[in-house]
C-alpha angles and dihedrals in degrees: 000000000000114000125193126197133188121213106191145172116228136207132192088267100096093183092056092046091053094047090051090050091050090051089051092050090051090050091052092048091050088057092052102265114163094183126034122192124201129200126260117290088355101175098072148356120315094263095183093088085092138027102245122158090204089066089072087073088076093061119106139191125258109254090037145113097315096045089049095049097042091039090059090051093047090053093047093051099033095234136131114238133201110208130186115210143173098241123208105203094171137323107309095008119094136160140195096236135185113206124196116211117202121224090258090059097255125125108260093187146301141237125208115213109257103192112057119192127214110190136128105295092009105072095160097144088070090061111025134061111211113262122268102192096085126219101310124150115234114236114227139161089265097047143285107313118210097205118188129162132236108282088039087069092076093060117084090192091065093051092045094050090051090050093048089052091057105264113171094200137008117232127192121186102197146189110187135136150138130296099233095232093062115111118252094250091051091050090052092050092050094050094045092048089053092051094043094051092055095043086054090056089053092051098042092050102032091235138126114253124209114193118181119187132180122242137205134062123293118186123227106248090209095050088225088126132017092255131255127292101202107219101214105197092146112179149173118222129191126230092274092050093259117151113247095171136004132185128206122262097237112034140070111254139178114198137175121201131179117226131190109225089191089073090077091068093044095048095045090054090056096040105033098188092148092054093054100044111128096219089164089067101040098083094105089065087082091061120094090224138351124231132180 
């Protein structure tokens, strides 16, 4: 399968952002991509740097304007798309939602982000209710997509549950970067930890991982921090953690990479992690903490 991804800078001009995304999707399709993955909350700026009630105005229903517009493009080009939207479920109830569009333009399924951060510059708990759709792969014409979102990528349980449910590939739309006051060595550690955690999911589950991050600088409207420099570094890893594609940390990029889904079977035969899991002893994982 050929997978395209778009690593993009955004501005407050949503229309311009969307047109740039559409051009990137067309470029991927022209290079043979069957599946194209977009970054987290790709239509606009990363508004979660502040807690602003007016930001809820940008939320939309699913189905809605974005699924209609991108659905029409998916149908025109014959590609599957992974979108990342600010979903308005009802007044007072909002989600950070990934939506998969089938190549005929229909909605194949959606995933609501389960793990919601609340840190300086990432005040997502103000906006998003934790997901309630579980960890279920979305069936499509190109395979069963285990779609997770950003902060989910630090949790091995999420990746494992997607794998156990039959995901063919793990996909992470992402918005993560550096606070500009961090020292260079600290920045390097953060970025490498992010990459390493996701490569570990690929290895532990014998699956390809597609991680698509935004890039560019976005200021903090409140001036409480010095804004976020999104570190890009989007990548595709194989089921042994090997890099199949890597983007830079500071530039917009559109890439297409071919993956061999048959490697999952081959790798799991060599590294039978699923055979040797001690599920009889894993019950305590559902506890918040363990005490003597």
